[in-house]
N, C-alpha and C positions, 0 to 999 in steps of 0.2 A: 594512353587515353586519360584525359583529365576529368575528374568529377567536378561538380559545380562549386564545391568549397575550394578546391585547388584553383580553379579558374578565377574565382573571386579574389583569392589571395594574390595570385599573380597580377590580376588587374589592379589591385590596390598598390602593389609594388611599382608597377609601370607608371600609374597615373599619379602616385604620390609626389613624384618628382617633376610633374608636368610644368611647373613654373620655374624649374631650375634652368638657368641659361644654357648649361652644357647640353641639355637634351633637345634644344631647338636651335635652328639657324635660320637666318633671314631669307626670304624669297627674293629680296631686292626688288627690281622693277619688272619681274615676270608678270605678264598680264594673264588673267584667267582666260581659258579657252572655252568658247561656247559649246553647249551640249544639246543635241537634238533629242528632246523628250516627248515628241509627238505621239510615240507609241504607248505612253503611259497615261492612265486616267488622271484627270484633274483632281487636285486635293484642296482647292479653295485658296483664298488670298491669305488668310491668317495662318501663321506658321504653327504646325502641329508639334506635339511633344513626344509622339510615338510614331515609329516607322509604319506607314500605311501600306508598304509594298512587301511585307513579309508573306511568305507562302501561305501560312495558316490564316492570314487575314484577307489577302487579296486574291488568292488562288495561284495555281502553278503558272499559268500563262503570263499573268502580270509579273509574277516573281521573276520568271526567266527574262522577260523584257527589261526589268529593272536591273538585273545582274549584268546583262549585256551592255546596257547604257552606262551603268555605274562603272563597269570595267574600263570602258573607253574614257569616261570622264575622270576617273581616278588617275589613270596612267598618263593623261594629258595634263592634269592640274595638280596632282598630289604626290605622285611617285618621286618627284625630284627630292622631296624632303622625307617622305614616309616610306620610300622604297618600292621597287617594282613588285607588283602582286601584293602590296601592303606589307611586305616583309621589311621591317625597319633595320637599318644598319646601325642603329644605336644613337644617332644624333637627334632624332625626333621620336615621339612616342610610337610604339608598335600598336596601331589601332586595332589589330586583330583581337586583342585582349579586352577591348571595350565591350562589355556584356550586352547581349541582344535583349535588353529590357528597357523600360521607359526611362530609368535614371541614366542609362548609358546613352539613350537617344537624346535626352535633354542636354547632356554635356556636348555631344557631337553637334547638335543643331545650333547651340550657342556659339561654338567656335566657327562653324561653317558660316553662319550669318555675319558675325561681327569680327572674326579674326582674332589676332592677339598681338598686342604691342607691349614692349617692355623697354623702359628707359628711353622712350622716343623712337625705338627701332621696331619696325614691323617684322615680327617673327613669323606671322601667318597672315596673309591678306584676307579681307572680308570677301567671301564668295557669294553671300546671300542675294544681294541686289543684282549682281551680274549674271549668275547662273540660275537662280531661282530655286524654289522649294522642291520641285519635282526632281531636278538634277541632284540636289542635296540628298534626298532620300534614296535615289538610285545609287549614289556613291556609298551611302550608308549600307544599303542592301548588299552591294558587292563586298564591302569590307567585312561585314559580319558573317558572310558565308564562306570566308577563307577556311580551308581545312587545316586541321592540326598537321604539324610537320611530318609526323610518322603515320598519318591516317591510313595510307594505302599499304603499309607494311604487312599487315595480316593477310592481305589478298594478293601480294606481289606475285607469287608463283602462278596463281590462277590467271591473273591479269596478263602476265607475260604470254601464257599459253593462248588466251583469247586473242591477244594482239597478233601473235604469230599466225594463228588460224585465219584471222580476218585478212591479214596481209597476203596470205597465200590463197585466199578465196576458198578456204575449206570450211568456213563456219556457216551454220544454219542461223540466219539473221534473227528469226523469231525467238528461239530459245536463248540465244546469246543476249539479245536485247533485254529479255526478262531477267537474266542473271545479272547484267550490268545494273539494271534498275535496283535490284535487290541489294547488290553491293553498295551502290551509291547511297541508299537509304541508311546504311550503317556508318558512313563516313562522318566523323565528329568534327566540329568546329571549335576554335579557341573561344569564341564568343558565347557558345551555348545555343546559337541559333539552331532551330530544329532541322534545317535542311542545309547541306553543304553544296557549294558549287565547286565540283571537283572534275578532274580529268575523266573520271568514270561517268559522272552524270552528263558531261558534255558528249562523251562517246556514245552513251545510250541515246541521247537526243538526236545525234547525227545519224545513227544506224538505221538503215532500211534494207530492203532486198536489192537495191541498186549496188552493183559492185563498186562504183565510185564512192558511195557513201561508206561502204565497208572499209575501204582503204583510208578514207578520211577519219573514221572512228579509230582505226589502228594507229594513225599518226597522232591523234589526240592522246591515246593511251601511252604511246611512246614518249611524248613530251612529259606527261604526268609522271610516268615511272622514272624517267631520267631525273626530273626535278626532285623526286623523293629519295634519290640515292645520295 
């Protein structure tokens, strides 16, 4: 688990080399893919400098919608360079370390709007006019809510047990939901964002008394626990 000073130091290391050619590679002629942002509230015409869709500013419902839309938008438009799930392979900056503060937002929105060109080569296309501000902030919300790599480790044994009980139909959905919500609230992000979008939070959101939802929640936990290993 990283404290704010360590996160800030890592972010400085990651982004100090942001203009170094080896850390970026060209998108070539890949066209930005449109994103449906109808579920998100309007944010006006003028580009903001701070993410309006954070949970503490917009509320949980808007935050969840932004994460879902940003997940799709990122993996359609950004993952080719920045990695699936925003986990960089090293050629492009690992955006998970960009702190969830206004100065991090300003850097993100500048690159999202205008892209980046070096020596006449487009390293990152400009997404602003094509995708729009709402899509940009949704992608930002998704990125900043990525959990730390080992965030589920302290809860692994308990989550495996919950997963197995859900899959076997032996769990009491109400208490299990409350426990998942509690665990989800403790999952840390690389960015310092106050809420993480994790397999645990997604399982809690999916879980109801419906047996089908319980199996779905178990599957979400399985995916998250597998990725954590």
